C-alpha positions in Angstrom: -229.4 -82.8 -58.9 -231.2 -86.3 -59.5 -232.2 -88.7 -56.9 -229.5 -90.9 -57.8 -226.7 -88.6 -57.4 -227.8 -87.9 -54.0 -227.8 -91.5 -52.9 -224.2 -91.6 -54.3 -223.2 -88.7 -52.5 -224.7 -90.1 -49.3 -223.2 -93.4 -49.8 -219.8 -91.8 -50.4 -220.2 -89.9 -46.9 -221.2 -93.0 -45.2 -218.3 -94.5 -46.3 -215.8 -91.9 -45.5 -217.0 -91.8 -41.9 -217.1 -95.5 -41.3 -214.6 -95.2 -38.6 -216.5 -92.8 -36.5 -219.4 -95.2 -35.6 -218.9 -97.0 -32.3 -220.4 -100.4 -31.3 -222.8 -98.9 -29.0 -224.0 -96.1 -31.3 -223.4 -93.4 -28.7 -221.2 -90.8 -30.5 -222.3 -87.8 -32.3 -220.9 -86.0 -35.7 -221.7 -84.7 -38.7 -222.9 -87.8 -41.0 -223.3 -85.5 -44.5 -222.4 -82.1 -44.9 -224.2 -81.1 -47.9 -222.8 -77.3 -48.0 -219.1 -79.1 -49.0 -220.3 -82.6 -50.3 -222.3 -81.5 -53.1 -226.1 -80.7 -51.9 -226.2 -77.7 -50.0 -229.8 -77.9 -49.2 -229.2 -81.0 -47.0 -227.2 -81.6 -44.0 -227.5 -84.8 -41.9 -226.2 -85.0 -38.0 -225.9 -88.3 -36.0 -226.6 -88.1 -32.3 -226.1 -91.6 -30.9 -229.1 -93.4 -32.4 -231.0 -90.2 -33.5 -230.6 -88.8 -36.9 -231.4 -85.0 -37.4 -231.8 -84.1 -41.3 -231.7 -80.1 -41.6 -233.2 -78.8 -44.4 -231.6 -75.8 -45.9 -233.5 -75.4 -49.4 -235.1 -72.0 -49.7 -238.1 -72.6 -50.2 -238.0 -75.4 -47.6 -240.8 -77.3 -49.8 -237.9 -77.6 -52.6 -235.7 -79.7 -50.1 -238.2 -82.1 -49.1 -237.4 -84.8 -52.0 -233.9 -84.8 -50.3 -234.7 -84.9 -46.9 -236.9 -87.9 -47.9 -234.4 -89.8 -50.0 -231.9 -89.3 -47.1 -234.2 -90.5 -44.4 -234.9 -93.7 -46.4 -231.3 -94.1 -47.2 -230.0 -93.9 -43.7 -232.6 -96.2 -42.3 -231.8 -98.9 -45.1 -228.0 -98.5 -44.2 -228.2 -97.9 -40.5 -231.0 -100.3 -39.1 -230.0 -99.4 -35.4 -231.3 -96.1 -35.7 -234.2 -95.2 -33.0 -235.5 -91.8 -34.1 -235.2 -89.2 -36.7 -235.9 -85.4 -36.6 -236.4 -82.9 -39.4 
């Protein structure tokens, strides 16, 4: 998968879940399920203003580019995020 296609997958997942966001940013949900959305190396959860990026690549080093791209993507799109965990 090239980086552009991951951005497209993340953009689609964000659009599909837009109705789940609340104005106070207190909800929790799976923001991107790579197992079913085209990138099984990556799962992204949102807990209020904290983004949790799960790297399922084996070996993990192979998933670092996906984690970094997802981090950058969501930091740009969700400017109210306060923390991130890998």
